[in-house]
C-alpha positions as CSV (number, residue, x, y, z in Angstrom):
1,M,-37.5,20.8,41.3
2,I,-40.8,18.8,42.9
3,V,-43.6,20.5,44.7
4,I,-46.5,19.1,47.0
5,G,-49.5,20.1,47.9
6,G,-50.1,24.2,48.6
7,E,-52.7,26.0,48.7
8,A,-55.4,27.7,46.7
9,N,-59.2,28.3,47.7
10,S,-58.2,25.1,49.6
11,D,-55.1,23.0,50.5
12,L,-53.9,21.4,47.0
13,K,-53.7,17.8,46.6
14,D,-50.9,18.4,43.6
15,F,-47.7,16.4,42.8
16,W,-45.4,18.9,40.0
17,A,-41.9,18.3,39.1
18,L,-39.8,21.2,36.8
19,N,-37.6,19.8,34.8
20,L,-34.5,22.6,35.2
21,D,-32.9,21.8,31.8
22,T,-36.4,22.5,29.6
23,N,-38.3,24.4,31.9
24,C,-41.3,22.7,31.8
25,W,-43.8,21.6,34.5
26,F,-44.6,17.7,34.5
27,K,-47.2,15.7,36.7
28,P,-44.9,12.5,37.4
29,Q,-45.8,8.9,37.9
30,V,-45.9,8.7,41.6
31,E,-46.0,5.5,44.2
32,G,-47.7,6.0,47.2
33,F,-49.5,9.3,46.9
34,N,-52.8,7.9,47.1
35,T,-52.7,8.5,51.4
36,Y,-51.4,11.8,51.1
37,T,-53.3,13.8,52.4
38,G,-53.7,17.4,50.5
39,K,-52.3,20.2,52.8
40,R,-50.1,23.6,53.3
41,F,-46.5,25.0,55.5
42,H,-45.0,21.0,55.3
43,T,-41.5,20.2,54.6
44,A,-40.6,17.4,51.1
45,S,-36.8,17.1,51.1
46,T,-35.0,14.2,48.4
47,I,-34.2,11.5,50.7
48,S,-32.4,9.4,47.1
49,N,-32.9,9.6,43.7
50,S,-35.9,8.5,43.2
51,K,-37.5,9.0,46.6
52,V,-39.2,12.7,48.4
53,I,-40.5,12.8,52.0
54,T,-42.9,14.6,53.3
55,F,-43.4,15.7,56.8
56,G,-46.0,17.9,58.9
57,G,-48.2,20.9,57.8
58,C,-52.0,21.3,58.7
59,H,-55.1,22.0,56.6
60,S,-57.1,24.8,56.3
61,E,-58.4,24.8,59.9
62,Y,-54.9,25.7,61.1
63,V,-54.9,22.2,62.8
64,H,-50.8,20.1,62.4
65,M,-51.0,17.4,60.9
66,N,-48.2,15.0,62.1
67,E,-47.9,13.4,58.4
68,M,-44.7,11.5,57.1
69,H,-45.3,10.1,53.8
70,I,-42.2,8.7,51.0
71,F,-42.9,9.2,47.6
72,D,-41.2,7.5,45.8
73,L,-40.8,8.7,41.9
């Protein structure tokens, strides 16, 4: 399971993975994450065995973002 972004006291720029066999969280090495803007309310979907795509979302002032990112795990 992959968790990207979110909200705490501000928009998060996090990328976490949960190994469902061991129930252990880890931070994977992600190619392309340096251009990601922290956000909330976006979609994240897998498009292959090693790629995740995110689209949309908004930042802390609830301005909608029209960003798409593809991450290679």
